[in-house]
LUMFI-300633 format. One record per residue: x, y, z negated of N, C-alpha, C in turn. Coordinates in steps of 0.02 Angstrom, whole numbers, padded with zeros to 5 digits. Layout:
- n_xx | n_yy | n_zz | ca_xx | ca_yy | ca_zz | c_xx | c_yy | c_zz
- X | Y | Z | X | Y | Z | X | Y | Z
...
// end
This chain:
- n_xx | n_yy | n_zz | ca_xx | ca_yy | ca_zz | c_xx | c_yy | c_zz
- 00043 | -00059 | 00000 | 00000 | 00000 | 00000 | 00045 | 00062 | 00000
- 00030 | 00112 | 00041 | 00070 | 00173 | 00043 | 00030 | 00232 | 00019
- 00065 | 00284 | -00002 | 00034 | 00342 | -00031 | 00065 | 00405 | -00002
- 00027 | 00460 | -00003 | 00050 | 00524 | 00021 | 00065 | 00568 | -00039
- 00128 | 00588 | -00049 | 00146 | 00628 | -00107 | 00125 | 00700 | -00098
- 00130 | 00740 | -00151 | 00113 | 00811 | -00145 | 00159 | 00846 | -00095
- 00134 | 00896 | -00062 | 00174 | 00934 | -00014 | 00197 | 00999 | -00044
- 00241 | 01033 | -00008 | 00262 | 01099 | -00030 | 00330 | 01101 | -00062
- 00365 | 01044 | -00068 | 00432 | 01047 | -00097 | 00480 | 01077 | -00047
- 00529 | 01114 | -00073 | 00573 | 01151 | -00030 | 00615 | 01105 | 00014
- 00643 | 01051 | -00016 | 00687 | 01007 | 00021 | 00649 | 00952 | 00057
- 00590 | 00934 | 00032 | 00550 | 00881 | 00062 | 00566 | 00814 | 00030
- 00517 | 00781 | 00004 | 00527 | 00716 | -00028 | 00469 | 00671 | -00010
- 00484 | 00611 | 00013 | 00431 | 00563 | 00030 | 00445 | 00498 | -00004
- 00394 | 00459 | -00017 | 00403 | 00393 | -00046 | 00345 | 00348 | -00029
- 00358 | 00284 | -00035 | 00306 | 00233 | -00030 | 00311 | 00189 | -00092
- 00254 | 00167 | -00116 | 00253 | 00130 | -00178 | 00201 | 00074 | -00173
- 00217 | 00017 | -00200 | 00171 | -00040 | -00197 | 00125 | -00043 | -00257
- 00125 | 00008 | -00298 | 00081 | 00010 | -00357 | 00055 | 00081 | -00365
- -00008 | 00088 | -00381 | -00038 | 00155 | -00384 | -00006 | 00196 | -00440
- -00006 | 00262 | -00429 | 00022 | 00308 | -00478 | -00006 | 00377 | -00464
- 00003 | 00423 | -00511 | -00019 | 00492 | -00504 | 00039 | 00538 | -00520
- 00080 | 00556 | -00471 | 00137 | 00601 | -00485 | 00113 | 00672 | -00495
- 00151 | 00712 | -00531 | 00132 | 00782 | -00540 | 00141 | 00821 | -00476
- 00110 | 00879 | -00473 | 00116 | 00921 | -00414 | 00187 | 00945 | -00405
- 00211 | 00947 | -00343 | 00279 | 00970 | -00329 | 00283 | 01045 | -00330
- 00340 | 01072 | -00351 | 00352 | 01144 | -00351 | 00419 | 01158 | -00319
- 00430 | 01219 | -00300 | 00494 | 01237 | -00269 | 00551 | 01228 | -00318
- 00537 | 01236 | -00383 | 00591 | 01230 | -00433 | 00612 | 01158 | -00443
- 00569 | 01109 | -00428 | 00589 | 01040 | -00437 | 00529 | 00994 | -00438
- 00543 | 00930 | -00435 | 00492 | 00879 | -00436 | 00520 | 00820 | -00476
- 00482 | 00796 | -00524 | 00507 | 00739 | -00563 | 00448 | 00698 | -00586
- 00459 | 00633 | -00595 | 00409 | 00590 | -00623 | 00440 | 00527 | -00651
- 00406 | 00496 | -00697 | 00426 | 00432 | -00724 | 00368 | 00385 | -00709
- 00382 | 00329 | -00678 | 00328 | 00287 | -00654 | 00348 | 00213 | -00655
- 00302 | 00170 | -00673 | 00313 | 00098 | -00667 | 00301 | 00078 | -00595
- 00350 | 00043 | -00565 | 00343 | 00025 | -00495 | 00383 | -00038 | -00481
- 00352 | -00088 | -00449 | 00390 | -00147 | -00431 | 00434 | -00136 | -00370
- 00418 | -00085 | -00328 | 00459 | -00072 | -00270 | 00450 | 00000 | -00250
- 00505 | 00033 | -00231 | 00500 | 00104 | -00213 | 00551 | 00120 | -00159
- 00534 | 00170 | -00118 | 00580 | 00195 | -00069 | 00578 | 00271 | -00071
- 00636 | 00303 | -00074 | 00641 | 00375 | -00078 | 00678 | 00401 | -00017
- 00659 | 00458 | 00009 | 00693 | 00489 | 00065 | 00697 | 00564 | 00054
- 00757 | 00592 | 00057 | 00767 | 00663 | 00048 | 00807 | 00690 | 00106
- 00776 | 00724 | 00155 | 00813 | 00751 | 00211 | 00855 | 00811 | 00191
- 00908 | 00823 | 00228 | 00949 | 00881 | 00217 | 00913 | 00944 | 00238
- 00932 | 01001 | 00209 | 00901 | 01065 | 00227 | 00918 | 01083 | 00299
- 00981 | 01071 | 00321 | 01003 | 01093 | 00387 | 01010 | 01036 | 00437
- 01011 | 00974 | 00414 | 01023 | 00917 | 00458 | 00972 | 00863 | 00446
- 00977 | 00811 | 00488 | 00929 | 00756 | 00482 | 00947 | 00704 | 00430
- 01011 | 00697 | 00408 | 01027 | 00642 | 00362 | 00983 | 00641 | 00300
- 00971 | 00582 | 00274 | 00929 | 00574 | 00215 | 00964 | 00527 | 00167
- 00946 | 00532 | 00104 | 00968 | 00483 | 00055 | 00909 | 00438 | 00041
- 00921 | 00374 | 00041 | 00867 | 00326 | 00032 | 00888 | 00273 | -00018
- 00840 | 00249 | -00056 | 00854 | 00196 | -00103 | 00794 | 00151 | -00111
- 00807 | 00088 | -00116 | 00753 | 00040 | -00129 | 00772 | -00003 | -00188
- 00724 | -00020 | -00230 | 00740 | -00060 | -00289 | 00678 | -00095 | -00314
- 00690 | -00149 | -00350 | 00637 | -00184 | -00387 | 00646 | -00166 | -00460
- 00606 | -00121 | -00486 | 00618 | -00095 | -00553 | 00553 | -00088 | -00592
- 00556 | -00093 | -00659 | 00497 | -00080 | -00699 | 00485 | -00006 | -00710
- 00536 | 00036 | -00696 | 00527 | 00108 | -00706 | 00576 | 00145 | -00663
- 00559 | 00207 | -00646 | 00605 | 00247 | -00605 | 00598 | 00320 | -00625
- 00651 | 00357 | -00618 | 00651 | 00428 | -00633 | 00682 | 00465 | -00573
- 00648 | 00516 | -00549 | 00672 | 00554 | -00492 | 00670 | 00627 | -00510
- 00723 | 00664 | -00493 | 00725 | 00736 | -00506 | 00754 | 00772 | -00446
- 00721 | 00824 | -00423 | 00745 | 00865 | -00367 | 00744 | 00938 | -00389
- 00803 | 00970 | -00399 | 00804 | 01040 | -00419 | 00792 | 01087 | -00360
- 00797 | 01151 | -00373 | 00785 | 01201 | -00322 | 00837 | 01197 | -00266
- 00817 | 01219 | -00206 | 00865 | 01220 | -00151 | 00919 | 01273 | -00160
- 00909 | 01319 | -00208 | 00960 | 01369 | -00223 | 01013 | 01342 | -00270
- 01003 | 01281 | -00294 | 01052 | 01248 | -00336 | 01073 | 01183 | -00301
- 01127 | 01151 | -00325 | 01147 | 01088 | -00293 | 01091 | 01037 | -00299
- 01061 | 01016 | -00243 | 01008 | 00966 | -00247 | 01035 | 00898 | -00269
- 00995 | 00862 | -00305 | 01016 | 00797 | -00330 | 00956 | 00751 | -00336
- 00969 | 00687 | -00330 | 00920 | 00636 | -00346 | 00950 | 00594 | -00401
- 00914 | 00588 | -00455 | 00938 | 00547 | -00511 | 00886 | 00493 | -00523
- 00906 | 00430 | -00521 | 00859 | 00375 | -00532 | 00885 | 00328 | -00585
- 00842 | 00303 | -00627 | 00865 | 00258 | -00679 | 00811 | 00210 | -00700
- 00831 | 00152 | -00723 | 00786 | 00102 | -00751 | 00827 | 00058 | -00797
- 00795 | 00014 | -00836 | 00833 | -00025 | -00886 | 00893 | -00063 | -00858
- 00887 | -00102 | -00802 | 00945 | -00138 | -00780 | 00990 | -00099 | -00732
- 00966 | -00043 | -00704 | 01004 | -00008 | -00653 | 01005 | 00066 | -00667
- 01063 | 00097 | -00660 | 01069 | 00168 | -00666 | 01106 | 00194 | -00604
- 01082 | 00249 | -00575 | 01115 | 00276 | -00517 | 01111 | 00351 | -00517
- 01160 | 00383 | -00485 | 01163 | 00455 | -00483 | 01189 | 00475 | -00415
- 01152 | 00514 | -00378 | 01173 | 00538 | -00313 | 01172 | 00614 | -00313
- 01226 | 00646 | -00290 | 01231 | 00718 | -00292 | 01252 | 00744 | -00223
- 01217 | 00795 | -00200 | 01237 | 00831 | -00140 | 01255 | 00903 | -00162
- 01320 | 00918 | -00173 | 01340 | 00981 | -00204 | 01322 | 01042 | -00162
- 01333 | 01039 | -00096 | 01315 | 01095 | -00053 | 01317 | 01072 | 00019
- 01292 | 01113 | 00064 | 01292 | 01095 | 00135 | 01362 | 01101 | 00164
- 01409 | 01131 | 00128 | 01477 | 01140 | 00153 | 01525 | 01088 | 00125
- 01503 | 01044 | 00081 | 01545 | 00994 | 00052 | 01517 | 00925 | 00066
- 01560 | 00875 | 00060 | 01538 | 00807 | 00069 | 01498 | 00782 | 00010
- 01449 | 00738 | 00021 | 01409 | 00712 | -00034 | 01450 | 00663 | -00077
- 01430 | 00656 | -00139 | 01462 | 00608 | -00185 | 01409 | 00562 | -00213
- 01427 | 00499 | -00224 | 01379 | 00450 | -00249 | 01413 | 00408 | -00303
- 01380 | 00403 | -00360 | 01403 | 00360 | -00414 | 01346 | 00314 | -00433
- 01359 | 00248 | -00432 | 01307 | 00200 | -00449 | 01335 | 00150 | -00499
- 01301 | 00142 | -00555 | 01320 | 00094 | -00606 | 01263 | 00045 | -00615
- 01276 | -00018 | -00601 | 01223 | -00069 | -00603 | 01246 | -00125 | -00649
- 01217 | -00131 | -00707 | 01231 | -00186 | -00753 | 01181 | -00242 | -00740
- 01202 | -00288 | -00699 | 01160 | -00344 | -00680 | 01167 | -00404 | -00727
- 01214 | -00400 | -00774 | 01232 | -00459 | -00813 | 01174 | -00483 | -00857
- 01131 | -00437 | -00880 | 01075 | -00457 | -00922 | 01022 | -00497 | -00885
- 01025 | -00497 | -00819 | 00976 | -00533 | -00779 | 01000 | -00603 | -00759
- 01064 | -00618 | -00773 | 01091 | -00682 | -00751 | 01066 | -00741 | -00792
- 01056 | -00730 | -00857 | 01036 | -00786 | -00900 | 01094 | -00833 | -00911
- 01078 | -00895 | -00926 | 01129 | -00946 | -00941 | 01148 | -00980 | -00875
- 01198 | -00952 | -00841 | 01220 | -00980 | -00778 | 01293 | -01000 | -00783
- 01312 | -01047 | -00742 | 01382 | -01068 | -00738 | 01418 | -01025 | -00687
- 01477 | -01002 | -00705 | 01515 | -00960 | -00660 | 01582 | -00993 | -00644
- 01609 | -00976 | -00586 | 01677 | -00996 | -00569 | 01707 | -00941 | -00525
- 01769 | -00950 | -00505 | 01805 | -00897 | -00469 | 01825 | -00920 | -00400
- 01818 | -00875 | -00352 | 01836 | -00889 | -00283 | 01885 | -00836 | -00260
- 01922 | -00852 | -00207 | 01972 | -00805 | -00182 | 01967 | -00798 | -00107
- 01971 | -00736 | -00083 | 01971 | -00721 | -00012 | 02037 | -00689 | 00007
- 02065 | -00712 | 00063 | 02124 | -00679 | 00092 | 02100 | -00627 | 00142
- 02131 | -00569 | 00139 | 02116 | -00515 | 00187 | 02166 | -00521 | 00244
- 02142 | -00537 | 00303 | 02185 | -00547 | 00362 | 02164 | -00499 | 00417
- 02205 | -00490 | 00469 | 02186 | -00447 | 00525 | 02121 | -00470 | 00558
- 02104 | -00534 | 00552 | 02042 | -00559 | 00581 | 01982 | -00558 | 00535
- 01992 | -00534 | 00473 | 01937 | -00531 | 00425 | 01952 | -00570 | 00362
- 01902 | -00580 | 00320 | 01910 | -00617 | 00258 | 01908 | -00692 | 00271
- 01952 | -00727 | 00236 | 01953 | -00801 | 00240 | 01952 | -00828 | 00169
- 01902 | -00868 | 00154 | 01897 | -00897 | 00087 | 01942 | -00959 | 00082
- 01984 | -00958 | 00031 | 02033 | -01012 | 00022 | 02025 | -01039 | -00049
- 02025 | -01104 | -00059 | 02017 | -01132 | -00127 | 02077 | -01116 | -00171
- 02064 | -01108 | -00236 | 02117 | -01096 | -00285 | 02107 | -01142 | -00344
- 02162 | -01160 | -00377 | 02159 | -01202 | -00437 | 02166 | -01160 | -00500
- 02196 | -01101 | -00494 | 02204 | -01058 | -00553 | 02220 | -00987 | -00529
- 02208 | -00939 | -00574 | 02229 | -00871 | -00560 | 02241 | -00835 | -00626
- 02281 | -00784 | -00624 | 02292 | -00742 | -00682 | 02307 | -00672 | -00658
- 02294 | -00624 | -00701 | 02305 | -00555 | -00681 | 02311 | -00511 | -00742
- 02344 | -00455 | -00733 | 02347 | -00402 | -00783 | 02325 | -00338 | -00750
- 02269 | -00311 | -00773 | 02246 | -00245 | -00752 | 02260 | -00197 | -00809
- 02288 | -00138 | -00793 | 02308 | -00093 | -00846 | 02312 | -00021 | -00820
- 02313 | 00025 | -00868 | 02321 | 00096 | -00852 | 02394 | 00115 | -00860
- 02416 | 00163 | -00820 | 02482 | 00194 | -00824 | 02539 | 00149 | -00800
- 02528 | 00084 | -00792 | 02579 | 00037 | -00768 | 02548 | -00005 | -00713
- 02589 | -00026 | -00665 | 02564 | -00065 | -00608 | 02527 | -00128 | -00631
- 02476 | -00146 | -00595 | 02438 | -00207 | -00609 | 02469 | -00265 | -00570
- 02454 | -00326 | -00594 | 02483 | -00386 | -00564 | 02429 | -00440 | -00558
- 02433 | -00479 | -00504 | 02386 | -00535 | -00495 | 02421 | -00593 | -00461
- 02399 | -00654 | -00477 | 02428 | -00714 | -00449 | 02375 | -00767 | -00441
- 02378 | -00805 | -00386 | 02333 | -00862 | -00374 | 02374 | -00922 | -00352
- 02352 | -00982 | -00369 | 02383 | -01043 | -00346 | 02334 | -01078 | -00299
- 02358 | -01092 | -00238 | 02318 | -01125 | -00187 | 02341 | -01197 | -00182
- 02298 | -01246 | -00201 | 02318 | -01316 | -00196 | 02309 | -01342 | -00125
- 02345 | -01397 | -00109 | 02338 | -01429 | -00043 | 02336 | -01375 | 00012
- 02388 | -01334 | 00014 | 02386 | -01273 | 00054 | 02402 | -01282 | 00128
- 02418 | -01343 | 00150 | 02439 | -01353 | 00220 | 02392 | -01322 | 00271
- 02325 | -01330 | 00264 | 02281 | -01301 | 00315 | 02280 | -01224 | 00316
- 02308 | -01194 | 00263 | 02302 | -01122 | 00256 | 02368 | -01084 | 00265
- 02421 | -01119 | 00284 | 02487 | -01088 | 00287 | 02487 | -01027 | 00334
- 02462 | -01035 | 00394 | 02462 | -00979 | 00442 | 02419 | -00921 | 00416
- 02363 | -00936 | 00385 | 02319 | -00884 | 00358 | 02353 | -00847 | 00302
- 02387 | -00884 | 00258 | 02423 | -00853 | 00202 | 02477 | -00806 | 00228
- 02514 | -00828 | 00278 | 02569 | -00787 | 00304 | 02543 | -00725 | 00339
- 02481 | -00727 | 00364 | 02453 | -00669 | 00399 | 02417 | -00621 | 00352
- 02403 | -00643 | 00291 | 02362 | -00603 | 00245 | 02401 | -00543 | 00218
- 02365 | -00490 | 00206 | 02393 | -00429 | 00178 | 02370 | -00417 | 00106
- 02312 | -00443 | 00088 | 02284 | -00435 | 00021 | 02248 | -00499 | 00001
- 02234 | -00506 | -00063 | 02190 | -00559 | -00086 | 02142 | -00531 | -00139
- 02083 | -00560 | -00142 | 02030 | -00536 | -00186 | 02003 | -00595 | -00226
- 02000 | -00588 | -00291 | 01970 | -00638 | -00335 | 01901 | -00613 | -00356
- 01851 | -00656 | -00345 | 01782 | -00638 | -00363 | 01754 | -00690 | -00412
- 01711 | -00666 | -00455 | 01674 | -00710 | -00500 | 01607 | -00726 | -00467
- 01589 | -00789 | -00466 | 01529 | -00812 | -00431 | 01483 | -00849 | -00479
- 01419 | -00832 | -00476 | 01368 | -00866 | -00518 | 01312 | -00889 | -00472
- 01293 | -00951 | -00478 | 01237 | -00979 | -00440 | 01174 | -00974 | -00482
- 01122 | -00943 | -00454 | 01059 | -00933 | -00488 | 01014 | -00994 | -00480
- 00967 | -01005 | -00527 | 00920 | -01061 | -00520 | 00881 | -01060 | -00454
- 00872 | -01000 | -00426 | 00835 | -00994 | -00363 | 00875 | -01019 | -00304
- 00940 | -01033 | -00314 | 00983 | -01053 | -00260 | 01026 | -00997 | -00233
- 01007 | -00935 | -00248 | 01047 | -00878 | -00228 | 01109 | -00873 | -00273
- 01159 | -00838 | -00250 | 01221 | -00830 | -00288 | 01242 | -00757 | -00288
- 01274 | -00737 | -00342 | 01302 | -00670 | -00346 | 01377 | -00676 | -00354
- 01413 | -00632 | -00318 | 01486 | -00630 | -00323 | 01506 | -00558 | -00340
- 01556 | -00553 | -00384 | 01577 | -00486 | -00407 | 01653 | -00484 | -00407
- 01681 | -00432 | -00378 | 01754 | -00426 | -00373 | 01785 | -00414 | -00442
- 01833 | -00455 | -00460 | 01869 | -00448 | -00523 | 01938 | -00418 | -00513
- 01973 | -00440 | -00461 | 02042 | -00418 | -00449 | 02053 | -00414 | -00373
- 02086 | -00361 | -00352 | 02109 | -00354 | -00282 | 02182 | -00332 | -00284
- 02223 | -00365 | -00244 | 02295 | -00350 | -00245 | 02326 | -00358 | -00176
- 02375 | -00317 | -00159 | 02415 | -00331 | -00100 | 02449 | -00399 | -00108
- 02457 | -00435 | -00053 | 02493 | -00499 | -00056 | 02567 | -00484 | -00045
- 02604 | -00482 | -00100 | 02674 | -00465 | -00095 | 02720 | -00524 | -00085
- 02704 | -00581 | -00118 | 02746 | -00640 | -00115 | 02704 | -00702 | -00107
- 02726 | -00747 | -00063 | 02695 | -00813 | -00055 | 02749 | -00865 | -00064
- 02744 | -00906 | -00115 | 02794 | -00957 | -00131 | 02764 | -01026 | -00118
- 02793 | -01064 | -00072 | 02768 | -01131 | -00054 | 02810 | -01184 | -00089
- 02777 | -01231 | -00122 | 02811 | -01285 | -00158 | 02784 | -01351 | -00134
- 02829 | -01394 | -00107 | 02809 | -01458 | -00080 | 02842 | -01515 | -00120
- 02802 | -01565 | -00139 | 02826 | -01624 | -00172 | 02802 | -01686 | -00137
- 02816 | -01746 | -00165 | 02794 | -01808 | -00133 | 02718 | -01812 | -00123
- 02680 | -01783 | -00170 | 02608 | -01788 | -00167 | 02573 | -01721 | -00163
- 02608 | -01667 | -00175 | 02575 | -01601 | -00178 | 02610 | -01550 | -00134
- 02570 | -01505 | -00108 | 02596 | -01449 | -00069 | 02554 | -01389 | -00089
- 02583 | -01346 | -00130 | 02546 | -01289 | -00158 | 02579 | -01223 | -00138
- 02540 | -01170 | -00145 | 02567 | -01103 | -00132 | 02544 | -01057 | -00187
- 02590 | -01018 | -00213 | 02574 | -00966 | -00263 | 02581 | -00898 | -00230
- 02528 | -00861 | -00229 | 02530 | -00793 | -00201 | 02524 | -00743 | -00258
- 02558 | -00687 | -00250 | 02556 | -00636 | -00303 | 02569 | -00567 | -00273
- 02554 | -00517 | -00312 | 02565 | -00449 | -00289 | 02551 | -00398 | -00344
- 02575 | -00337 | -00332 | 02566 | -00282 | -00378 | 02522 | -00228 | -00346
- 02481 | -00197 | -00387 | 02438 | -00143 | -00363 | 02445 | -00083 | -00410
- 02419 | -00026 | -00389 | 02427 | 00035 | -00427 | 02392 | 00031 | -00495
- 02419 | 00066 | -00544 | 02388 | 00069 | -00610 | 02319 | 00101 | -00605
- 02275 | 00080 | -00650 | 02208 | 00108 | -00654 | 02209 | 00174 | -00694
- 02157 | 00213 | -00687 | 02155 | 00278 | -00719 | 02136 | 00273 | -00793
- 02176 | 00305 | -00834 | 02162 | 00306 | -00906 | 02108 | 00357 | -00921
- 02074 | 00348 | -00977 | 02022 | 00395 | -00998 | 02021 | 00399 | -01074
- 02026 | 00459 | -01102 | 02024 | 00466 | -01174 | 01954 | 00456 | -01202
- 01904 | 00478 | -01164 | 01835 | 00472 | -01186 | 01792 | 00448 | -01128
- 01791 | 00382 | -01114 | 01755 | 00357 | -01056 | 01679 | 00369 | -01063
- 01644 | 00378 | -01007 | 01571 | 00385 | -01010 | 01540 | 00324 | -01043
- 01490 | 00335 | -01084 | 01459 | 00281 | -01123 | 01426 | 00228 | -01078
- 01410 | 00246 | -01015 | 01377 | 00199 | -00971 | 01421 | 00138 | -00957
- 01487 | 00145 | -00966 | 01533 | 00090 | -00954 | 01546 | 00048 | -01016
- 01519 | 00066 | -01074 | 01534 | 00031 | -01136 | 01513 | -00042 | -01132
- 01556 | -00086 | -01159 | 01542 | -00158 | -01159 | 01556 | -00187 | -01228
- 01516 | -00235 | -01248 | 01526 | -00272 | -01311 | 01566 | -00335 | -01296
- 01621 | -00345 | -01331 | 01661 | -00405 | -01322 | 01624 | -00465 | -01352
- 01622 | -00519 | -01315 | 01588 | -00580 | -01339 | 01636 | -00639 | -01336
- 01619 | -00691 | -01371 | 01661 | -00750 | -01372 | 01730 | -00737 | -01399
- 01735 | -00693 | -01450 | 01801 | -00674 | -01477 | 01833 | -00734 | -01512
- 01893 | -00751 | -01491 | 01930 | -00808 | -01520 | 01980 | -00786 | -01573
- 02011 | -00729 | -01562 | 02060 | -00704 | -01610 | 02070 | -00630 | -01600
- 02096 | -00597 | -01651 | 02112 | -00525 | -01646 | 02181 | -00514 | -01676
- 02213 | -00461 | -01652 | 02279 | -00443 | -01677 | 02283 | -00367 | -01681
- 02304 | -00341 | -01739 | 02310 | -00269 | -01749 | 02381 | -00254 | -01770
- 02414 | -00209 | -01733 | 02481 | -00186 | -01749 | 02481 | -00110 | -01746
- 02481 | -00078 | -01803 | 02476 | -00006 | -01805 | 02410 | 00016 | -01774
- 02414 | 00058 | -01723 | 02354 | 00080 | -01688 | 02335 | 00036 | -01630
- 02375 | -00015 | -01616 | 02362 | -00061 | -01560 | 02316 | -00117 | -01582
- 02268 | -00133 | -01539 | 02220 | -00187 | -01553 | 02217 | -00233 | -01492
- 02215 | -00297 | -01505 | 02207 | -00346 | -01451 | 02156 | -00398 | -01472
- 02111 | -00414 | -01427 | 02060 | -00465 | -01440 | 02061 | -00516 | -01384
- 02064 | -00580 | -01402 | 02057 | -00634 | -01353 | 01984 | -00655 | -01352
- 01953 | -00654 | -01294 | 01880 | -00662 | -01290 | 01860 | -00688 | -01221
- 01795 | -00694 | -01212 | 01768 | -00714 | -01148 | 01778 | -00659 | -01096
- 01783 | -00678 | -01034 | 01792 | -00629 | -00980 | 01726 | -00593 | -00968
- 01729 | -00528 | -00965 | 01671 | -00486 | -00952 | 01668 | -00469 | -00877
- 01609 | -00474 | -00849 | 01600 | -00458 | -00777 | 01622 | -00387 | -00761
- 01605 | -00339 | -00805 | 01610 | -00269 | -00787 | 01665 | -00230 | -00822
- 01689 | -00254 | -00878 | 01739 | -00216 | -00917 | 01804 | -00209 | -00878
- 01832 | -00148 | -00878 | 01895 | -00135 | -00845 | 01936 | -00087 | -00888
- 02003 | -00086 | -00880 | 02043 | -00036 | -00915 | 02018 | 00034 | -00899
- 02018 | 00077 | -00950 | 01989 | 00143 | -00943 | 01918 | 00147 | -00968
- 01888 | 00089 | -00985 | 01821 | 00087 | -01014 | 01827 | 00080 | -01090
- 01770 | 00085 | -01124 | 01768 | 00075 | -01197 | 01738 | 00006 | -01211
- 01772 | -00031 | -01255 | 01747 | -00097 | -01277 | 01734 | -00094 | -01351
- 01685 | -00134 | -01373 | 01669 | -00138 | -01444 | 01688 | -00208 | -01470
- 01731 | -00208 | -01520 | 01750 | -00269 | -01556 | 01709 | -00269 | -01620
- 01652 | -00303 | -01618 | 01603 | -00295 | -01671 | 01575 | -00225 | -01666
- 01581 | -00187 | -01721 | 01558 | -00117 | -01720 | 01614 | -00068 | -01707
- 01676 | -00094 | -01698 | 01734 | -00051 | -01690 | 01747 | -00037 | -01616
- 01745 | 00026 | -01596 | 01760 | 00042 | -01526 | 01834 | 00047 | -01512
- 01855 | 00033 | -01451 | 01923 | 00047 | -01429 | 01922 | 00060 | -01354
- 01964 | 00106 | -01333 | 01972 | 00120 | -01262 | 02022 | 00070 | -01234
- 02002 | 00034 | -01183 | 02042 | -00022 | -01158 | 02100 | 00004 | -01115
- 02161 | -00016 | -01132 | 02220 | 00001 | -01092 | 02240 | -00055 | -01046
- 02224 | -00117 | -01064 | 02244 | -00173 | -01021 | 02196 | -00232 | -01032
- 02191 | -00274 | -00981 | 02156 | -00338 | -00986 | 02200 | -00390 | -00951
- 02217 | -00443 | -00987 | 02252 | -00500 | -00959 | 02202 | -00557 | -00947
- 02196 | -00579 | -00885 | 02150 | -00634 | -00869 | 02189 | -00699 | -00861
- 02160 | -00754 | -00887 | 02189 | -00820 | -00882 | 02135 | -00869 | -00861
- 02142 | -00899 | -00804 | 02091 | -00946 | -00779 | 02125 | -01005 | -00746
- 02110 | -01066 | -00770 | 02135 | -01127 | -00739 | 02080 | -01179 | -00740
- 02098 | -01241 | -00727 | 02047 | -01293 | -00723 | 02015 | -01311 | -00789
- 02044 | -01291 | -00845 | 02018 | -01311 | -00910 | 01993 | -01254 | -00953
- 02011 | -01192 | -00938 | 01992 | -01138 | -00983 | 01991 | -01072 | -00944
- 01950 | -01024 | -00969 | 01945 | -00957 | -00941 | 01936 | -00908 | -00998
- 01980 | -00859 | -01004 | 01974 | -00810 | -01057 | 02016 | -00749 | -01039
- 02015 | -00699 | -01081 | 02056 | -00639 | -01069 | 02078 | -00609 | -01135
- 02130 | -00568 | -01131 | 02153 | -00527 | -01186 | 02135 | -00455 | -01169
- 02098 | -00422 | -01213 | 02080 | -00352 | -01203 | 02115 | -00312 | -01257
- 02150 | -00260 | -01237 | 02189 | -00224 | -01286 | 02196 | -00150 | -01275
- 02214 | -00115 | -01329 | 02231 | -00044 | -01326 | 02301 | -00036 | -01354
- 02338 | 00013 | -01327 | 02406 | 00026 | -01350 | 02407 | 00088 | -01394
- 02464 | 00098 | -01427 | 02472 | 00158 | -01468 | 02464 | 00220 | -01426
// end
C-alpha cells in the first residue's frame, strides 16, 4: 500500500510505507516523524540536481529529520537494531555518509567460522584456511597471517594475490548466511612448506595502524563476553575473551562495568579454539 505525504517541503521528501500512519504536516523549517513500519523507502532530491538519497529497511521504528534548506540538509534515521546518519553539508561539497548497524543481536545462537578471500587482479578467490591470527592496533602497524592447507591447487592464485581478507561467517536457520570482514591486509609474504604428506602455505602482511580515539562515540561501545582471564599492569588492562563481531581498536569496551578504550586486539583462531586478547596501553 502506498501513501502520499504532505506537500510543501522546501527540499522535497517522498516515501512509501506498507503500514498506515499519520505524519505531521511538513514545514519549510523541517519535517520529522517517528513511526512503526515494517518497510520504508525514503527519497530526498537535491536542490540543484537530480541525485537522491534513498534507504530501505525492515524496522519496527524509524526517525526522519529534514532541516531548512538554508542549513545543511540531513536525513537521520534510527531504530533499535540499526542506526544511520546521512549528511549533505552543502551543494559545493561532497556528501558524507556514516552508517552503524549492530546486527549481532539478531543472530541468535548460531555457529560461526572464518573464511578467507584472496584479492587478485581477476577478482576475489575464496581459499580454505586451517588457522589465522592477527593483531589490530592503534599507532603501530597491524599484522595478519593465514595458513592455507593442501595449497597445491592455489599456488598460482596465491602468487598473484595482492591482499587477503578474513571474514566471519554465520549460517542462519533460514539457510541464509552473513559474512563480516574482520581483517584485511596486503599480502606481503607467502611461505610454502612441503613435506611427505602435507603442502601448506602461510601468508602474512602488515597494514597501517588504526586511528586512536580518546573518547570514542558511544555507538561503538561493546561489552566483552566469554572473559577467560584478565591482567592489569599499572594503567594497562588486558582481557582474554570471545571474539566480538564489531569491536575494533579505537572503540570502547566494557569489562564488566569497567570501561576501557581499546588500543589493540590480538586474534587467535585454529581448528580447536577461537578467542582474542583485548587491551589498553598506558
